[in-house]
N, C-alpha and C positions, 0 to 999 in steps of 0.2 A: 716515150722513154720508160723502161722498166724500172719499177721500184725495187729496193733491196729485198723486200719481202717476197716479191715475185721471183727474183733470182734464186733466193734460198729455197723457195718451194720447188722450183724447177730442178735444182741440184738434188733435193731430197727425193723427188720422184725418179730421177735418173739413177740415183744410187739404189733405190728400192728395186728398180727393174734389173739392174746389174746383179744384185744379190739373188733375186728370183731366178734369173737366167742361169746363174752359177749353180744354184740349188738343183735346178732341173737337169743341168748337164751332169752334176755329180750323181744324181739319182739314176740317170740313164746309163752311167758307166758301171755296168754290172754284168755278171754271168749267171744265168739260171740253168741248173742241170737237174736231172733226175737220177738218183742212185738206186741200185737194186742189190739186194742181198738174199741168199738162199742157203738154208741149212737142211741137210737130210736127216730125218729121224726114222727110227724103226718102231712101228706101232707095237705096244705091249698090252693092249686091251681093246675092247670093242664097246660101242654104245648103240643101243637099238630102242626104238619107240614103238610100242604096241598100242592099238586102238581097240577098245571095247565099245560096242554100240548097241542100243536097244531102241525100238520104235513102238509106239503105242499111244493110247488115248489119255492116260493119266500119268502124271509125273511121279506120283508116289509108287505106283507099280513098276514103272521103268527103273526107278532108283533101287527098289528092292531087288529086282532081277540083276541089275548091273552090280550091285554091292556083293551079291552072292558069287558072281563070276569073278569079280575083282579079288575077293577073298581067296578063291581057289587058285587064281594065277599067282598071287603073292605067296601063298603057302608053298606052291611048287617052286617058285624062284628061290625061296629061302632054303628049301630042301636040297637045292643044287649048289649050295655054298655061296650064293650071292648075299652080301651083307645088307642089312636094313638101310644103312646110309647110302647105299648104291641103288636104291629103288625109290623113284619119285612117282607118286600117283595122285597128286593134288589137282591136276588140270582137268576141269569139267566143263562141258559145253552143252547147252540146252537150246534147241532151235525148233521152231514150228515146222510141221510137215504139211506140205501142200499136195493136192491131187487135182488133176484136170477133170472136170465134170461137164455135163451138157449145159450147165448154167454158168460155167466159167471156172476159174481157179479158186478152190476152197481149201481152208485149213482142215486137216484131218489128223489131229493128234500132235505128237512131239517126237523129236529125235534127241535122245540123251547119249552122249558119248564121253568116254574117259580115257585119258592118256596114261600109259605106264612106261616110264623110261628107265632103263637099267644101264649100268656100266659094269663090265666084268673083265677081270684080268686073264681068265683062262680062254684064250682065243679059240682053241680047238673045240670048245664046248658049244659054240654058237648054234650048230645044227640041232643038237639035242634040246637046247633051250627053246628054239623056235618051234620045233615039233611039239614040245610039251605045252607051250602056251596056246598054240593054235588048236590044240585038243581040249582046251579049258575055257573057251568062249571068246578068245581074241579074234576079231574080225579081219584085221589087216595090219601090215607092218608099214609104218609111215616113213621111217628113216633108219638106215643102218650105216655105220661108219667105223672103221678102225681108227683108234686114237692112240696118241703117245702121252704117257704121264708127264713127261718133261717138255710139253709143247710150249709152255709159257717161257721157259728159259731159252728154248730154241728160237722163239720169235725175237727175244731180246738180242740174241747173237746175230740173227739175220738183220735186225735193225742197225746194229753196230757195223755190220758188213756193208749195208746200204749207204751209210754215212761215209765210210771209207771209199766206196765206189764213186760217190758224188765228188769227193775231194780229188780223186784221180782224174775224173772226167773234166773237172774245172781246170786242173793243172794242164791237161793235154790241150784244151781249147786255148788257154792263155798262152801257152808256149807257141802254138801255131800263129797266134795273133800278135806275138811280140810284146805281151804285157805280163804283169804279175798279178797273181790272185791275192786279194786283200782279205778283209774280215768278212765274217758271215753276216749278211744283212737280214735274211729270213730263212726259216727252215720249217717244214711241215711233213707229216706222214701223208702218203697218198694212196694207201691201201695195203692189203695183206692177202691172205689165202682166200681162194674162192671156196664157197660152200660145197660140201659133198652132195652129189645128185641123190634125189630120193628114189628108192627102189620099191616096186610093188611086191607083194608077198610071194605070188606064184613065180614070177621071174627070179626073185631072190633065191627061192628054194631050188630052182632048177640050175641057175647059173653059178651059184656060189659054192657048190659042193667041192670043187677042186681049186678054189681060190686061196691065195696066200696073201698076207698083208703087205709083204715087200717093204719098200721104203717110201716115205712121203716127203715132199718138199715143203718146208715152211718158208714162205716168201715175205719180204718186206720191201717197201719202196718209200723214198723220201724225195721231196723237192727242196733244193737248197739254192739260195741266191747269194753269190759272193760279190763283193765290191772289186773293182779293178784299179790296180795301182799303175799309173802310166810310167 
């Protein structure tokens, strides 16, 4: 014969299981959708990164040569109307240089490189700027891209559009299922624009002569989970 304590314990366990089952059922009654938004912008500037590089045995001499080339490049850029605040040249890299010899791979000096990144609003001047810096010690172009000054605002608009798209998708699914969309359970961003491909200097000089910036798509995506009202 069961004692009163055992009966009460059994009732408590049963109630706990029912509450847990109810919580699981409530949690599973949801709709998860991905919303996408895109805003078209017209680039009104360009950004380009130049690389200056020197190789040799002593860091002091490498830095001296590189500083002279950097000074010539910066003076040229300023003479072309590019503002000081639109020129960044603080990125420096120093790496050992190795050579294959009969006794194995040995270090032979160093490679010192420096990045110069600029942003300029006169899009039509990019060819003159590139020709000028290549003649003043720049070894290669690491990246070139057309940019829009209002890109941050455009992304916010794309994000709002992505949320609206998620709402519309959830409403469509709910309608087909014969249920109603409830409150938002969770929301997160799931990505944005893909990076612009890097171009090599020679290919850039040959292929970009007749290029126009056109329009760019600013994309945003969100994942949203809605509860379902039966």
